[in-house]
N, C-alpha and C positions, 0 to 999 in steps of 0.2 A: 635694358629695362623691358623691352618687348619679349626677350627670352624668358625672363622670370614670370611675367604675367601669363605666358602660354602654359607654363607648368602648373600654375595655381588653379587654372580652370580645368574642370573635368569635362571630357566630351560627353554630350548627352547621348544616352542609349536610344536606339530606335524603339518605337512603341511596342512591338511584340516582345521585346526582352525585358520590359518593365513589369513589375508585379501587378497583376490584375486582382483587385479586391472583390470583384463580382462573384468569384467562386468561393469566397470565405463564408458566405451566409447560407450555403446550401444545407448544412447540417448544424443544428444547434446542440453543442455538447452538454449544455446545462438544462435542456428540456427533458421533461419526464418521458421515459420510453413508453410505448404503447403496451408492451407486455408488463404485467405486474411483477415486480421484483419481490422475492421473499426474503425472510430473515436468514435463510440458509446461504445466501450469497455474500453475507458480510463476515468479516473477520473481526472479532471483538477483542480489544486489548484493554484489560482492566488492571487497576492498581489497588491491591488490598492492603490496608494498614495492619501491621502486626503490633508488637510491643514497642512503644516509644517511637524511635526514628526508623525502626525496621519496617520494610514493606515487601510485598510480593507482587510480581507482575505476571498475569495470566493471559495467554493467547489462546483463543478458542474460535472454532469455525473455519479451520483450514480445510481446503478441498482434500478429498481422499487420495488424489494422485500425488500430493506433496508428502514427501517422507519427513515425518515429524522428528525422527532421530537425527537425520542429517541437518535439518533446520536448527534443532537444538544445539548441535555441535557448532554450527556457524555462529549462533547467537552467543554461546558461552565464550567463544574465541573473540568475537568482536566487542562484546560488552564487558569482558573480564569478570564474569560472575558465574555462579553455579546454578544448576537447574535440573529439572527432570520432566519426563513425559508421563502424564496420567492418562491411562486408557479407560474411557467410559464405555461400558457395554450398553447396548440398546435393551431397554426393558420392554418385553412384549405387552405387559399390562398397561404401562404408562407410555402413551405415544408422545406426550409433550416433553418427556425427559430428554436431555441432550445426549447425543451419541457422538463418537469420534474421539479424537485425542485433544488433550489440553496441555499446552506447554507452560510450565511454571518456571519463572526466573527469579532469583533473589535480587531484591533492590527495585528501585523505581527506574525502569528502562524504557520510559515513554519516548 
């Protein structure tokens, strides 16, 4: 009986090996950052309704360093759907017009 009770008890760890929760509150991940974030930092995923049950998923706002064609190829393989990349050119007269690439996928791929 004494042998069984010794296995059921866990040895307590010394204090330095225990987790210290004092260091968890140094950075608040949900706090607003001091620098203002712009809309250019966000990736927008939209679902547009077409005819009846048909829909179209658009992904816009990807960084320039991300290859849209490689990402589209991976999306098409993972979601088993078709899609294409729409390249938007920057209009020098209209500065508020979006620029970059928009990935369009068939179906609701949220």
